[in-house]
C-alpha positions, 0 to 999 in steps of 0.5 A: 139427265137421260143418256145421249148417243154420240158417235163414240158411245152413250153418255149421261150428264147431270141436271142443273136447276137454278133459283127460278127452277129452270132445268139444264143438262150438263154433259161434262168431260166428253173426250173428243180426241185420244190423250195427246201423250206418248207417240201422240204428243206433238201430233194432230189430234186423233179421234177417241176410241169408242166405248160400250158402257154409258159414260158418266159425264158428271164432272169437269175433266183435267185442264191442260198443262199451263203456266200458273195464273192465280186468278184463273186457278181460283176460278177453276177451283183447283182443277188438276192439270194434265196432258190428257186434257182434250175434252169438251162440255155440252150444256142444253135445256132439260126439256129436249125430247125426240120430237124437239124442244117444246116451248109455250108462248102466247098471242094477245088478241084485240081484246083482253083475252089471249090464248096459248099455243105450244110449238115444237122447235126441232133444233136450236142454235149452238155456241162453241166457246173457245176460252182465251188466255193467250194460248198459255192458260185457261180452261173450259171450267172458268165461267161456271156451269150454272151461269152458262145455263142461266145466261144462255141455255135458258134463252134457247142456245146450246153451249159447247165449251172446249179445251185445247193444248196450250203453251209448248205442248200446243204451239211448239214448232221446229219450223219443218215437218218434224214438228209443224206446230199449232197443235192447239189450233188443230185441237180446236178444229177436231172439237168443232168436227165433234160438234158437227157430228154429234150436236144434233143428238142434243137438239142442236142445229149443225148448220147454226154453229157459231164460235165465240172466242175471248 
């Protein structure tokens, strides 16, 4: 897929084609925060450092450290777990150009004849999917890339899937300012800020962003 500009640098995704020849672009493993390790462990997320070379976003990044769950492990296909896991994925249609999305439709007249019109939709609605798992397990890879493109992107929706810290690393708290907790929720907020700042570059409408939680 063509490179996309973001606030942190250029990225390039991969093109997915389903059995009906629908083309969707997947940008996988985009960092929305610095790795929450070392001095950044048990703190609110910090925006990532910028990069100069085009970042290849072809594969899912590590899932967050979590309790073992055999079924999810099968769905994740052995995705490795790491504290460095604050990444998101963007799925959009492959027909986006600088002028917007081009869609072909037709109108029926009173006779058997019909004519076609081509129109440009500047921006498309965005669904941000926040995986479930009781704040203890799960990842952004669970539901599959092609399934997302086939079920949502082909119908005019841009989809963003995110990851956030889980378990003790995401929700441990001492009950005071030393470690106030809920860092996993702060991760979700930081990911939503990234979407707000960047989704227009993927053809998304930043005033039509909807969250979906399981």
